[in-house]
A tleap script that builds the chain and sets N, CA, C and O, in Angstrom:
source leaprc.protein.ff14SB
mol = sequence {
  NMET THR ALA SER ASP ILE THR ILE TRP HIE
  ASN PRO ASP CYS GLY THR SER ARG ASN THR
  LEU ALA MET ILE ARG ASN ALA GLY ILE GLU
  PRO HIE VAL VAL GLU TYR LEU LYS THR PRO
  PRO THR ARG GLU LYS LEU ALA ALA LEU ILE
  ALA ALA ALA GLY LEU ALA PRO ARG ASP VAL
  LEU ARG ALA LYS GLY THR ASP TYR ASP GLY
  LEU SER GLY ASP ASP PRO ALA LEU ALA ASP
  ASP ILE LEU LEU ASP ALA MET MET ARG HIE
  PRO ILE LEU ILE ASN ARG PRO LEU VAL GLU
  THR PRO LEU GLY VAL ARG LEU CYS ARG PRO
  SER GLU VAL VAL LEU GLU ILE LEU PRO THR
  PRO GLN GLY GLY VAL PHE ALA LYS GLU ASP
  GLY GLU GLN VAL ILE ASP ALA SER GLY LYS
  ARG ILE CGLY
}
set mol.1.N position { -28.800 100.766 -0.888 }
set mol.1.CA position { -29.485 101.849 0.179 }
set mol.1.C position { -30.440 102.615 -0.943 }
set mol.1.O position { -30.067 102.927 -2.074 }
set mol.2.N position { -31.599 102.820 -0.446 }
set mol.2.CA position { -32.791 103.621 -1.055 }
set mol.2.C position { -32.824 105.096 -0.140 }
set mol.2.O position { -32.299 105.363 0.941 }
set mol.3.N position { -33.631 105.877 -1.013 }
set mol.3.CA position { -33.554 107.506 -0.544 }
set mol.3.C position { -34.532 107.257 0.721 }
set mol.3.O position { -34.439 108.190 1.518 }
set mol.4.N position { -35.654 106.021 1.215 }
set mol.4.CA position { -36.207 105.904 2.265 }
set mol.4.C position { -35.256 105.863 3.925 }
set mol.4.O position { -35.507 106.144 5.097 }
set mol.5.N position { -34.188 105.385 3.207 }
set mol.5.CA position { -33.085 104.881 4.222 }
set mol.5.C position { -32.723 105.917 4.957 }
set mol.5.O position { -32.813 105.828 6.182 }
set mol.6.N position { -32.214 107.168 4.309 }
set mol.6.CA position { -31.154 108.014 4.802 }
set mol.6.C position { -32.403 109.481 4.265 }
set mol.6.O position { -33.080 109.589 3.243 }
set mol.7.N position { -32.274 110.359 5.414 }
set mol.7.CA position { -32.698 111.864 4.937 }
set mol.7.C position { -31.773 112.933 5.655 }
set mol.7.O position { -31.469 112.995 6.847 }
set mol.8.N position { -31.437 113.694 4.681 }
set mol.8.CA position { -30.485 114.961 5.491 }
set mol.8.C position { -31.783 115.866 4.908 }
set mol.8.O position { -32.509 115.811 3.915 }
set mol.9.N position { -31.632 116.909 6.339 }
set mol.9.CA position { -32.522 117.960 6.425 }
set mol.9.C position { -31.375 119.078 5.995 }
set mol.9.O position { -30.498 119.521 6.736 }
set mol.10.N position { -31.616 119.428 4.565 }
set mol.10.CA position { -30.704 120.388 4.004 }
set mol.10.C position { -30.861 121.758 3.390 }
set mol.10.O position { -31.799 122.035 2.643 }
set mol.11.N position { -29.962 122.559 3.713 }
set mol.11.CA position { -30.164 123.877 3.151 }
set mol.11.C position { -29.092 124.205 2.287 }
set mol.11.O position { -27.934 124.445 2.629 }
set mol.12.N position { -29.620 124.196 0.995 }
set mol.12.CA position { -28.652 124.271 -0.168 }
set mol.12.C position { -27.460 125.379 -0.375 }
set mol.12.O position { -26.499 125.395 -1.144 }
set mol.13.N position { -27.934 126.333 0.664 }
set mol.13.CA position { -27.244 127.346 0.642 }
set mol.13.C position { -26.095 127.486 1.798 }
set mol.13.O position { -25.462 128.489 2.128 }
set mol.14.N position { -26.048 126.467 2.185 }
set mol.14.CA position { -24.714 126.143 3.716 }
set mol.14.C position { -23.778 125.274 3.268 }
set mol.14.O position { -24.094 124.094 3.114 }
set mol.15.N position { -22.493 125.714 2.992 }
set mol.15.CA position { -21.838 124.846 2.824 }
set mol.15.C position { -21.388 123.510 3.667 }
set mol.15.O position { -20.988 122.451 3.185 }
set mol.16.N position { -21.490 123.706 4.491 }
set mol.16.CA position { -21.508 122.357 5.568 }
set mol.16.C position { -22.330 121.312 5.051 }
set mol.16.O position { -21.941 120.150 4.933 }
set mol.17.N position { -23.791 121.840 4.654 }
set mol.17.CA position { -24.975 121.094 4.299 }
set mol.17.C position { -24.573 120.352 3.247 }
set mol.17.O position { -24.698 119.128 3.204 }
set mol.18.N position { -23.976 121.188 2.175 }
set mol.18.CA position { -23.556 120.517 0.834 }
set mol.18.C position { -22.415 119.565 0.722 }
set mol.18.O position { -22.189 118.823 -0.234 }
set mol.19.N position { -21.689 119.686 1.878 }
set mol.19.CA position { -20.366 118.710 2.013 }
set mol.19.C position { -20.704 117.695 2.512 }
set mol.19.O position { -20.078 116.707 2.129 }
set mol.20.N position { -21.722 117.490 3.477 }
set mol.20.CA position { -22.327 116.481 4.172 }
set mol.20.C position { -23.278 115.951 3.342 }
set mol.20.O position { -23.523 114.761 3.545 }
set mol.21.N position { -23.925 116.531 2.404 }
set mol.21.CA position { -24.753 115.627 1.153 }
set mol.21.C position { -23.720 115.180 0.246 }
set mol.21.O position { -24.012 114.034 -0.096 }
set mol.22.N position { -22.794 115.507 -0.224 }
set mol.22.CA position { -21.841 115.070 -1.164 }
set mol.22.C position { -21.183 114.022 -0.480 }
set mol.22.O position { -21.171 113.030 -1.208 }
set mol.23.N position { -20.572 113.790 0.725 }
set mol.23.CA position { -20.084 112.511 1.598 }
set mol.23.C position { -21.302 111.521 1.913 }
set mol.23.O position { -21.131 110.315 2.093 }
set mol.24.N position { -22.124 111.936 1.943 }
set mol.24.CA position { -23.392 110.841 1.452 }
set mol.24.C position { -23.076 110.518 0.001 }
set mol.24.O position { -22.093 109.839 -0.295 }
set mol.25.N position { -23.725 110.899 -0.695 }
set mol.25.CA position { -23.176 110.389 -2.139 }
set mol.25.C position { -21.817 109.876 -2.373 }
set mol.25.O position { -21.809 109.033 -3.270 }
set mol.26.N position { -20.595 110.129 -1.820 }
set mol.26.CA position { -19.548 109.517 -2.147 }
set mol.26.C position { -19.530 108.075 -1.541 }
set mol.26.O position { -18.736 107.174 -1.812 }
set mol.27.N position { -20.638 108.049 -0.610 }
set mol.27.CA position { -20.650 106.584 0.106 }
set mol.27.C position { -21.866 105.539 -0.889 }
set mol.27.O position { -22.512 104.509 -0.694 }
set mol.28.N position { -21.700 106.405 -1.864 }
set mol.28.CA position { -22.708 105.617 -3.110 }
set mol.28.C position { -24.091 105.585 -2.685 }
set mol.28.O position { -24.753 104.607 -3.033 }
set mol.29.N position { -24.695 106.579 -1.921 }
set mol.29.CA position { -26.210 106.454 -1.340 }
set mol.29.C position { -26.837 107.899 -1.725 }
set mol.29.O position { -26.503 109.000 -1.287 }
set mol.30.N position { -27.776 107.598 -2.611 }
set mol.30.CA position { -28.587 108.645 -2.664 }
set mol.30.C position { -29.659 109.122 -1.840 }
set mol.30.O position { -30.766 108.641 -2.083 }
set mol.31.N position { -29.529 110.304 -0.543 }
set mol.31.CA position { -30.501 110.108 -0.059 }
set mol.31.C position { -31.600 110.791 -0.386 }
set mol.31.O position { -31.667 111.270 -1.518 }
set mol.32.N position { -32.916 111.004 0.756 }
set mol.32.CA position { -34.171 111.823 0.527 }
set mol.32.C position { -33.598 112.781 1.174 }
set mol.32.O position { -33.171 112.600 2.314 }
set mol.33.N position { -33.495 114.044 0.490 }
set mol.33.CA position { -32.858 115.527 0.346 }
set mol.33.C position { -34.439 116.298 1.103 }
set mol.33.O position { -35.353 116.444 0.292 }
set mol.34.N position { -34.623 116.597 2.062 }
set mol.34.CA position { -35.355 117.897 2.442 }
set mol.34.C position { -35.017 119.050 2.668 }
set mol.34.O position { -34.593 119.285 3.799 }
set mol.35.N position { -35.085 120.091 1.733 }
set mol.35.CA position { -34.836 121.547 1.874 }
set mol.35.C position { -35.654 121.975 3.134 }
set mol.35.O position { -36.678 122.643 2.986 }
set mol.36.N position { -35.258 121.636 4.252 }
set mol.36.CA position { -36.063 121.858 5.276 }
set mol.36.C position { -36.673 123.564 5.325 }
set mol.36.O position { -37.844 123.731 5.667 }
set mol.37.N position { -35.859 124.702 4.986 }
set mol.37.CA position { -36.491 125.913 4.808 }
set mol.37.C position { -37.627 126.280 4.193 }
set mol.37.O position { -38.277 127.300 4.422 }
set mol.38.N position { -37.958 125.073 3.074 }
set mol.38.CA position { -39.289 124.978 1.816 }
set mol.38.C position { -40.124 124.084 2.699 }
set mol.38.O position { -41.304 124.436 2.692 }
set mol.39.N position { -39.910 123.182 3.352 }
set mol.39.CA position { -40.745 122.104 3.620 }
set mol.39.C position { -39.946 121.746 5.131 }
set mol.39.O position { -38.963 121.005 5.151 }
set mol.40.N position { -40.410 122.263 6.155 }
set mol.40.CA position { -39.996 122.748 7.580 }
set mol.40.C position { -40.786 120.715 8.159 }
set mol.40.O position { -41.836 120.179 7.806 }
set mol.41.N position { -39.685 120.200 9.088 }
set mol.41.CA position { -40.504 119.291 9.754 }
set mol.41.C position { -41.299 119.684 10.581 }
set mol.41.O position { -41.231 120.782 11.135 }
set mol.42.N position { -42.283 118.710 10.800 }
set mol.42.CA position { -43.309 118.987 12.074 }
set mol.42.C position { -42.655 119.026 13.107 }
set mol.42.O position { -41.469 118.697 13.122 }
set mol.43.N position { -43.263 119.408 14.100 }
set mol.43.CA position { -42.636 119.785 15.313 }
set mol.43.C position { -42.292 118.281 16.063 }
set mol.43.O position { -41.274 118.017 16.704 }
set mol.44.N position { -43.262 117.527 15.831 }
set mol.44.CA position { -43.169 116.455 16.503 }
set mol.44.C position { -41.688 115.595 15.697 }
set mol.44.O position { -40.972 114.814 16.324 }
set mol.45.N position { -41.522 115.880 14.546 }
set mol.45.CA position { -40.582 115.399 13.781 }
set mol.45.C position { -39.339 115.839 14.089 }
set mol.45.O position { -38.267 115.258 13.915 }
set mol.46.N position { -39.635 117.316 14.739 }
set mol.46.CA position { -38.127 117.968 14.777 }
set mol.46.C position { -37.557 117.522 16.268 }
set mol.46.O position { -36.401 117.205 16.553 }
set mol.47.N position { -38.793 117.597 17.190 }
set mol.47.CA position { -38.253 117.214 18.622 }
set mol.47.C position { -37.982 115.608 18.949 }
set mol.47.O position { -37.445 115.194 19.976 }
set mol.48.N position { -38.575 114.618 17.614 }
set mol.48.CA position { -37.919 113.049 17.620 }
set mol.48.C position { -36.502 113.312 16.893 }
set mol.48.O position { -35.642 112.458 17.107 }
set mol.49.N position { -36.261 114.082 16.301 }
set mol.49.CA position { -34.708 113.957 15.511 }
set mol.49.C position { -33.903 114.702 16.636 }
set mol.49.O position { -32.938 114.004 16.946 }
set mol.50.N position { -33.946 115.709 17.260 }
set mol.50.CA position { -33.371 116.051 18.370 }
set mol.50.C position { -33.135 115.180 19.762 }
set mol.50.O position { -32.309 115.358 20.656 }
set mol.51.N position { -33.916 114.419 19.650 }
set mol.51.CA position { -34.088 113.331 20.690 }
set mol.51.C position { -33.031 112.120 20.501 }
set mol.51.O position { -32.186 111.636 21.254 }
set mol.52.N position { -33.438 111.835 19.173 }
set mol.52.CA position { -32.809 110.806 18.739 }
set mol.52.C position { -30.992 111.005 18.543 }
set mol.52.O position { -30.068 110.193 18.595 }
set mol.53.N position { -31.047 112.407 18.315 }
set mol.53.CA position { -29.455 112.452 18.256 }
set mol.53.C position { -28.664 112.850 19.539 }
set mol.53.O position { -27.507 113.263 19.466 }
set mol.54.N position { -29.351 112.707 20.747 }
set mol.54.CA position { -28.870 113.217 21.716 }
set mol.54.C position { -29.090 114.241 22.488 }
set mol.54.O position { -28.770 114.196 23.676 }
set mol.55.N position { -29.600 115.193 22.004 }
set mol.55.CA position { -29.498 116.743 21.990 }
set mol.55.C position { -30.328 117.417 22.606 }
set mol.55.O position { -31.344 116.817 22.957 }
set mol.56.N position { -30.216 118.726 22.917 }
set mol.56.CA position { -31.657 119.158 23.713 }
set mol.56.C position { -31.883 120.208 22.700 }
set mol.56.O position { -30.926 120.429 21.959 }
set mol.57.N position { -32.924 120.876 22.527 }
set mol.57.CA position { -33.437 121.419 21.291 }
set mol.57.C position { -32.481 122.943 21.269 }
set mol.57.O position { -32.148 123.390 20.172 }
set mol.58.N position { -32.084 123.677 22.549 }
set mol.58.CA position { -30.729 124.344 22.384 }
set mol.58.C position { -29.670 124.326 21.645 }
set mol.58.O position { -29.021 125.233 21.123 }
set mol.59.N position { -29.555 123.155 21.653 }
set mol.59.CA position { -28.315 122.209 20.775 }
set mol.59.C position { -28.375 122.476 19.675 }
set mol.59.O position { -27.343 122.741 19.059 }
set mol.60.N position { -29.609 122.493 19.069 }
set mol.60.CA position { -29.652 122.554 17.668 }
set mol.60.C position { -30.391 123.962 17.056 }
set mol.60.O position { -30.854 124.035 15.917 }
set mol.61.N position { -30.403 125.133 18.121 }
set mol.61.CA position { -30.677 126.405 17.806 }
set mol.61.C position { -29.568 127.243 17.204 }
set mol.61.O position { -28.533 127.414 17.848 }
set mol.62.N position { -29.740 127.799 15.947 }
set mol.62.CA position { -29.191 128.232 15.272 }
set mol.62.C position { -28.967 129.588 15.332 }
set mol.62.O position { -29.787 130.228 14.673 }
set mol.63.N position { -28.020 130.329 15.979 }
set mol.63.CA position { -27.932 131.976 16.373 }
set mol.63.C position { -27.484 132.506 15.191 }
set mol.63.O position { -28.067 133.413 14.598 }
set mol.64.N position { -25.993 131.727 14.647 }
set mol.64.CA position { -25.204 132.584 13.704 }
set mol.64.C position { -25.745 132.622 12.203 }
set mol.64.O position { -26.095 131.630 11.563 }
set mol.65.N position { -25.753 134.031 11.723 }
set mol.65.CA position { -26.308 133.940 10.454 }
set mol.65.C position { -28.009 134.269 10.736 }
set mol.65.O position { -28.578 134.599 9.695 }
set mol.66.N position { -28.728 134.239 11.722 }
set mol.66.CA position { -29.834 134.671 12.151 }
set mol.66.C position { -30.484 136.093 12.008 }
set mol.66.O position { -29.782 137.030 12.387 }
set mol.67.N position { -31.704 136.374 11.522 }
set mol.67.CA position { -32.081 137.917 12.187 }
set mol.67.C position { -33.008 137.933 13.432 }
set mol.67.O position { -33.593 138.921 13.875 }
set mol.68.N position { -33.042 136.641 13.930 }
set mol.68.CA position { -34.198 136.651 15.031 }
set mol.68.C position { -33.940 137.395 16.249 }
set mol.68.O position { -33.101 136.914 17.011 }
set mol.69.N position { -34.551 138.564 16.593 }
set mol.69.CA position { -33.772 139.121 17.880 }
set mol.69.C position { -34.719 138.410 18.764 }
set mol.69.O position { -35.621 137.681 18.353 }
set mol.70.N position { -34.493 138.632 19.839 }
set mol.70.CA position { -35.285 138.563 21.150 }
set mol.70.C position { -35.303 136.549 21.820 }
set mol.70.O position { -35.821 135.947 22.761 }
set mol.71.N position { -34.566 136.255 20.847 }
set mol.71.CA position { -34.356 134.694 21.314 }
set mol.71.C position { -33.078 134.573 21.521 }
set mol.71.O position { -32.383 134.963 20.582 }
set mol.72.N position { -32.363 134.039 22.712 }
set mol.72.CA position { -31.072 133.556 23.353 }
set mol.72.C position { -30.932 132.173 23.777 }
set mol.72.O position { -31.525 131.786 24.783 }
set mol.73.N position { -30.180 131.379 23.077 }
set mol.73.CA position { -30.024 130.477 23.337 }
set mol.73.C position { -29.598 129.759 24.538 }
set mol.73.O position { -29.763 128.589 24.880 }
set mol.74.N position { -28.858 131.007 25.238 }
set mol.74.CA position { -27.884 131.076 26.082 }
set mol.74.C position { -29.073 131.422 27.274 }
set mol.74.O position { -28.758 131.317 28.459 }
set mol.75.N position { -30.065 131.723 26.992 }
set mol.75.CA position { -30.946 132.219 28.327 }
set mol.75.C position { -31.568 130.950 28.813 }
set mol.75.O position { -32.505 130.454 28.188 }
set mol.76.N position { -31.147 130.463 29.775 }
set mol.76.CA position { -31.746 129.063 30.426 }
set mol.76.C position { -32.880 129.511 30.848 }
set mol.76.O position { -33.225 128.551 31.537 }
set mol.77.N position { -33.904 130.441 30.961 }
set mol.77.CA position { -35.099 130.526 31.215 }
set mol.77.C position { -35.777 130.163 30.444 }
set mol.77.O position { -36.979 130.016 30.661 }
set mol.78.N position { -35.146 129.875 29.172 }
set mol.78.CA position { -36.596 129.484 27.673 }
set mol.78.C position { -36.178 128.157 27.700 }
set mol.78.O position { -35.058 127.718 27.441 }
set mol.79.N position { -37.514 127.360 28.149 }
set mol.79.CA position { -37.609 126.306 27.780 }
set mol.79.C position { -37.584 125.705 26.755 }
set mol.79.O position { -37.486 126.445 25.777 }
set mol.80.N position { -37.644 124.354 26.482 }
set mol.80.CA position { -37.337 123.766 25.590 }
set mol.80.C position { -38.688 123.919 24.649 }
set mol.80.O position { -38.544 124.123 23.444 }
set mol.81.N position { -39.971 123.816 25.217 }
set mol.81.CA position { -40.827 124.244 23.936 }
set mol.81.C position { -40.994 125.540 23.652 }
set mol.81.O position { -41.686 125.788 22.664 }
set mol.82.N position { -40.416 126.685 24.430 }
set mol.82.CA position { -40.219 128.112 23.798 }
set mol.82.C position { -39.288 127.825 22.362 }
set mol.82.O position { -39.638 128.061 21.205 }
set mol.83.N position { -38.138 127.303 22.786 }
set mol.83.CA position { -36.781 126.963 21.450 }
set mol.83.C position { -37.891 126.309 20.308 }
set mol.83.O position { -38.128 126.816 19.212 }
set mol.84.N position { -38.425 125.220 20.781 }
set mol.84.CA position { -39.296 124.378 19.464 }
set mol.84.C position { -39.709 125.249 18.823 }
set mol.84.O position { -39.296 125.522 17.695 }
set mol.85.N position { -40.849 126.012 19.594 }
set mol.85.CA position { -42.026 126.651 18.757 }
set mol.85.C position { -41.283 127.814 18.126 }
set mol.85.O position { -42.012 128.407 17.332 }
set mol.86.N position { -39.971 128.368 18.233 }
set mol.86.CA position { -39.631 129.394 17.738 }
set mol.86.C position { -38.947 128.620 16.464 }
set mol.86.O position { -39.202 129.081 15.351 }
set mol.87.N position { -38.201 127.614 16.546 }
set mol.87.CA position { -38.069 127.273 15.401 }
set mol.87.C position { -38.694 126.537 14.505 }
set mol.87.O position { -38.059 125.962 13.622 }
set mol.88.N position { -40.240 126.439 14.625 }
set mol.88.CA position { -41.004 126.067 13.733 }
set mol.88.C position { -41.991 127.257 13.180 }
set mol.88.O position { -42.802 127.221 12.254 }
set mol.89.N position { -41.646 128.303 14.054 }
set mol.89.CA position { -41.695 129.551 13.098 }
set mol.89.C position { -41.018 130.056 12.306 }
set mol.89.O position { -41.397 130.493 11.219 }
set mol.90.N position { -39.920 130.068 12.739 }
set mol.90.CA position { -38.694 130.373 11.962 }
set mol.90.C position { -37.779 129.314 11.649 }
set mol.90.O position { -36.957 129.043 12.525 }
set mol.91.N position { -37.744 128.477 10.279 }
set mol.91.CA position { -36.930 127.219 10.397 }
set mol.91.C position { -35.350 127.449 9.950 }
set mol.91.O position { -34.443 126.627 9.818 }
set mol.92.N position { -35.373 128.829 9.776 }
set mol.92.CA position { -33.934 129.404 9.617 }
set mol.92.C position { -32.629 129.242 11.149 }
set mol.92.O position { -31.407 129.327 11.264 }
set mol.93.N position { -33.848 128.964 12.105 }
set mol.93.CA position { -33.193 128.932 13.436 }
set mol.93.C position { -32.822 127.337 13.711 }
set mol.93.O position { -32.084 127.100 14.667 }
set mol.94.N position { -33.244 126.389 13.012 }
set mol.94.CA position { -32.563 125.078 13.172 }
set mol.94.C position { -31.614 124.829 12.466 }
set mol.94.O position { -31.576 125.011 11.249 }
set mol.95.N position { -30.486 124.253 13.351 }
set mol.95.CA position { -29.238 124.451 12.717 }
set mol.95.C position { -28.899 123.230 11.827 }
set mol.95.O position { -29.172 122.200 12.442 }
set mol.96.N position { -28.460 123.016 10.744 }
set mol.96.CA position { -28.089 122.051 9.796 }
set mol.96.C position { -26.874 121.390 9.824 }
set mol.96.O position { -26.097 121.743 10.711 }
set mol.97.N position { -26.542 120.560 9.104 }
set mol.97.CA position { -27.434 119.579 8.564 }
set mol.97.C position { -28.165 118.831 9.388 }
set mol.97.O position { -27.369 118.646 10.308 }
set mol.98.N position { -29.652 117.994 9.822 }
set mol.98.CA position { -29.503 117.176 10.498 }
set mol.98.C position { -29.694 115.583 9.472 }
set mol.98.O position { -30.507 115.465 8.555 }
set mol.99.N position { -29.229 115.065 9.693 }
set mol.99.CA position { -29.120 113.358 9.093 }
set mol.99.C position { -29.757 112.563 10.018 }
set mol.99.O position { -29.579 112.469 11.232 }
set mol.100.N position { -30.737 111.848 9.075 }
set mol.100.CA position { -30.934 110.365 10.083 }
set mol.100.C position { -30.661 109.005 8.808 }
set mol.100.O position { -30.963 108.974 7.615 }
set mol.101.N position { -30.101 108.182 9.527 }
set mol.101.CA position { -30.204 107.071 8.837 }
set mol.101.C position { -30.211 105.550 9.796 }
set mol.101.O position { -30.265 105.565 11.026 }
set mol.102.N position { -30.154 104.447 9.080 }
set mol.102.CA position { -30.877 103.436 10.366 }
set mol.102.C position { -29.484 103.037 11.400 }
set mol.102.O position { -29.440 102.107 12.205 }
set mol.103.N position { -28.457 103.984 11.119 }
set mol.103.CA position { -27.594 103.962 12.376 }
set mol.103.C position { -27.926 105.301 13.585 }
set mol.103.O position { -27.565 105.270 14.761 }
set mol.104.N position { -28.426 106.029 13.152 }
set mol.104.CA position { -28.556 106.836 14.099 }
set mol.104.C position { -29.011 108.246 13.372 }
set mol.104.O position { -29.379 108.317 12.199 }
set mol.105.N position { -28.902 109.533 14.438 }
set mol.105.CA position { -29.372 110.832 13.698 }
set mol.105.C position { -28.109 111.652 14.350 }
set mol.105.O position { -27.542 111.427 15.419 }
set mol.106.N position { -27.886 112.504 13.540 }
set mol.106.CA position { -26.753 113.397 13.796 }
set mol.106.C position { -26.923 115.025 13.002 }
set mol.106.O position { -27.262 115.366 11.868 }
set mol.107.N position { -26.445 115.868 14.396 }
set mol.107.CA position { -26.208 117.216 13.670 }
set mol.107.C position { -24.919 117.226 13.341 }
set mol.107.O position { -23.998 117.295 14.154 }
set mol.108.N position { -24.779 117.141 11.819 }
set mol.108.CA position { -23.417 117.037 11.349 }
set mol.108.C position { -22.827 118.638 11.057 }
set mol.108.O position { -22.752 119.244 9.989 }
set mol.109.N position { -22.469 119.036 12.352 }
set mol.109.CA position { -21.538 119.832 12.285 }
set mol.109.C position { -20.550 119.554 13.246 }
set mol.109.O position { -20.670 119.331 14.451 }
set mol.110.N position { -19.444 119.608 12.445 }
set mol.110.CA position { -18.630 119.658 11.327 }
set mol.110.C position { -19.601 118.451 10.127 }
set mol.110.O position { -20.496 117.684 10.481 }
set mol.111.N position { -19.096 118.618 8.802 }
set mol.111.CA position { -19.931 117.662 8.146 }
set mol.111.C position { -19.254 116.689 7.806 }
set mol.111.O position { -19.584 116.197 6.727 }
set mol.112.N position { -18.062 116.024 8.558 }
set mol.112.CA position { -17.580 114.908 8.805 }
set mol.112.C position { -18.125 113.894 9.871 }
set mol.112.O position { -17.929 112.683 9.767 }
set mol.113.N position { -18.940 114.566 11.078 }
set mol.113.CA position { -19.837 113.433 11.785 }
set mol.113.C position { -20.670 112.928 10.912 }
set mol.113.O position { -21.219 112.035 11.557 }
set mol.114.N position { -21.164 112.924 9.754 }
set mol.114.CA position { -22.157 111.925 8.951 }
set mol.114.C position { -21.088 110.771 8.869 }
set mol.114.O position { -21.551 109.714 8.441 }
set mol.115.N position { -19.982 110.762 9.136 }
set mol.115.CA position { -19.719 109.514 8.548 }
set mol.115.C position { -19.736 108.288 9.837 }
set mol.115.O position { -19.436 107.096 9.770 }
set mol.116.N position { -20.092 108.903 10.707 }
set mol.116.CA position { -20.441 108.178 12.153 }
set mol.116.C position { -21.645 107.174 12.032 }
set mol.116.O position { -21.749 106.097 12.618 }
set mol.117.N position { -22.675 107.837 11.012 }
set mol.117.CA position { -23.668 107.026 10.631 }
set mol.117.C position { -24.053 106.351 9.434 }
set mol.117.O position { -25.101 105.746 9.208 }
set mol.118.N position { -23.084 106.534 8.714 }
set mol.118.CA position { -23.338 105.920 7.377 }
set mol.118.C position { -22.853 104.328 7.134 }
set mol.118.O position { -21.827 103.709 7.413 }
set mol.119.N position { -23.965 104.025 6.551 }
set mol.119.CA position { -24.089 102.108 6.798 }
set mol.119.C position { -22.871 101.668 5.927 }
set mol.119.O position { -22.173 100.702 6.236 }
set mol.120.N position { -22.621 102.572 4.623 }
set mol.120.CA position { -21.424 102.014 4.037 }
set mol.120.C position { -20.266 102.763 4.025 }
set mol.120.O position { -20.360 103.927 4.416 }
set mol.121.N position { -19.070 102.301 3.619 }
set mol.121.CA position { -18.134 102.998 3.545 }
set mol.121.C position { -17.896 104.253 2.075 }
set mol.121.O position { -18.483 104.123 1.001 }
set mol.122.N position { -16.984 105.321 2.375 }
set mol.122.CA position { -16.651 105.931 1.570 }
set mol.122.C position { -16.193 105.441 0.106 }
set mol.122.O position { -15.614 104.355 0.147 }
set mol.123.N position { -16.323 105.989 -1.149 }
set mol.123.CA position { -16.213 105.443 -2.337 }
set mol.123.C position { -15.054 105.471 -3.059 }
set mol.123.O position { -14.681 104.876 -4.070 }
set mol.124.N position { -14.331 106.663 -1.998 }
set mol.124.CA position { -12.940 107.146 -2.726 }
set mol.124.C position { -12.794 108.491 -2.250 }
set mol.124.O position { -13.691 108.985 -1.567 }
set mol.125.N position { -11.576 109.248 -2.588 }
set mol.125.CA position { -11.224 110.263 -2.404 }
set mol.125.C position { -12.343 111.751 -1.943 }
set mol.125.O position { -12.921 112.319 -2.869 }
set mol.126.N position { -12.521 112.196 -0.666 }
set mol.126.CA position { -13.340 113.140 -1.054 }
set mol.126.C position { -12.524 114.307 -0.304 }
set mol.126.O position { -11.635 114.051 0.508 }
set mol.127.N position { -12.958 115.764 -0.695 }
set mol.127.CA position { -12.511 116.805 -0.138 }
set mol.127.C position { -13.641 117.813 -0.086 }
set mol.127.O position { -14.415 117.820 -1.043 }
set mol.128.N position { -13.842 118.695 0.946 }
set mol.128.CA position { -14.585 119.533 1.346 }
set mol.128.C position { -14.244 120.591 0.205 }
set mol.128.O position { -13.150 120.666 -0.354 }
set mol.129.N position { -15.634 121.608 -0.122 }
set mol.129.CA position { -15.820 122.603 -0.841 }
set mol.129.C position { -14.215 123.461 -0.986 }
set mol.129.O position { -13.560 123.683 -2.005 }
set mol.130.N position { -13.896 123.844 0.572 }
set mol.130.CA position { -12.632 124.784 0.596 }
set mol.130.C position { -11.387 124.140 0.391 }
set mol.130.O position { -10.326 124.581 0.831 }
set mol.131.N position { -11.519 122.961 -0.362 }
set mol.131.CA position { -10.246 121.957 -0.630 }
set mol.131.C position { -9.473 121.317 0.380 }
set mol.131.O position { -8.391 120.842 0.036 }
set mol.132.N position { -9.875 121.213 1.684 }
set mol.132.CA position { -9.959 120.368 2.950 }
set mol.132.C position { -10.303 118.671 2.451 }
set mol.132.O position { -11.428 118.272 2.151 }
set mol.133.N position { -8.849 117.696 2.455 }
set mol.133.CA position { -8.914 116.402 2.270 }
set mol.133.C position { -9.590 116.233 3.539 }
set mol.133.O position { -9.336 116.756 4.624 }
set mol.134.N position { -10.685 115.240 3.145 }
set mol.134.CA position { -11.629 114.358 4.336 }
set mol.134.C position { -11.150 112.885 4.101 }
set mol.134.O position { -10.679 112.271 5.058 }
set mol.135.N position { -11.236 112.364 3.025 }
set mol.135.CA position { -11.146 110.740 2.757 }
set mol.135.C position { -10.155 110.772 1.858 }
set mol.135.O position { -10.236 111.542 0.901 }
set mol.136.N position { -8.856 109.780 2.063 }
set mol.136.CA position { -8.101 109.395 0.812 }
set mol.136.C position { -8.306 108.360 -0.063 }
set mol.136.O position { -9.309 107.648 -0.023 }
set mol.137.N position { -7.459 108.243 -0.810 }
set mol.137.CA position { -7.741 107.439 -2.056 }
set mol.137.C position { -8.423 105.890 -2.013 }
set mol.137.O position { -9.086 105.348 -2.898 }
set mol.138.N position { -8.024 105.342 -0.637 }
set mol.138.CA position { -8.783 104.070 0.124 }
set mol.138.C position { -10.161 104.228 0.611 }
set mol.138.O position { -10.825 103.231 0.898 }
set mol.139.N position { -10.549 105.208 0.702 }
set mol.139.CA position { -11.815 105.630 1.224 }
set mol.139.C position { -11.835 105.914 3.099 }
set mol.139.O position { -12.835 106.068 3.800 }
set mol.140.N position { -10.618 105.909 3.460 }
set mol.140.CA position { -10.535 106.178 5.036 }
set mol.140.C position { -10.613 107.870 5.320 }
set mol.140.O position { -10.503 108.766 4.483 }
set mol.141.N position { -10.789 107.960 6.462 }
set mol.141.CA position { -11.084 109.429 7.036 }
set mol.141.C position { -9.654 109.730 7.163 }
set mol.141.O position { -8.874 108.855 7.540 }
set mol.142.N position { -9.241 110.985 6.854 }
set mol.142.CA position { -7.859 111.496 6.964 }
set mol.142.C position { -7.964 112.368 8.469 }
set mol.142.O position { -8.874 113.179 8.640 }
set mol.143.N position { -7.071 112.137 9.379 }
set mol.143.CA position { -7.138 112.749 10.362 }
set mol.143.C position { -7.482 112.631 11.647 }
set mol.143.O position { -7.394 113.600 12.401 }
savepdb mol mol.pdb
quit
């Protein structure tokens, strides 16, 4: 696998994003890492990622831990375009991490969702930062 095969839209301050990146690397893959708060996707790229993941913009809207008042993803009157525009103005509103591989795109919340789209198996034991065991010694998912 090369970095061009897999991209993670990453926030290094987010534990879920760090765990997802670590699972990608545990599969022997060094992905292309895009710190989306520094280098946000274009509007077109974000819309394409959301669509490829089978989601709607409001499914990717992050409300927790954001300071942006006046935008409620629960407000059905807000059209997808308005939500996309808000995410472009304030990338912190983009939930993370989004991961794209040759096998698809996923919003990896929880981080184990990334296992659905990795083209190679896990290389061995993996535990999340909080100590939760996710992968056993044979590279199989626990639970």
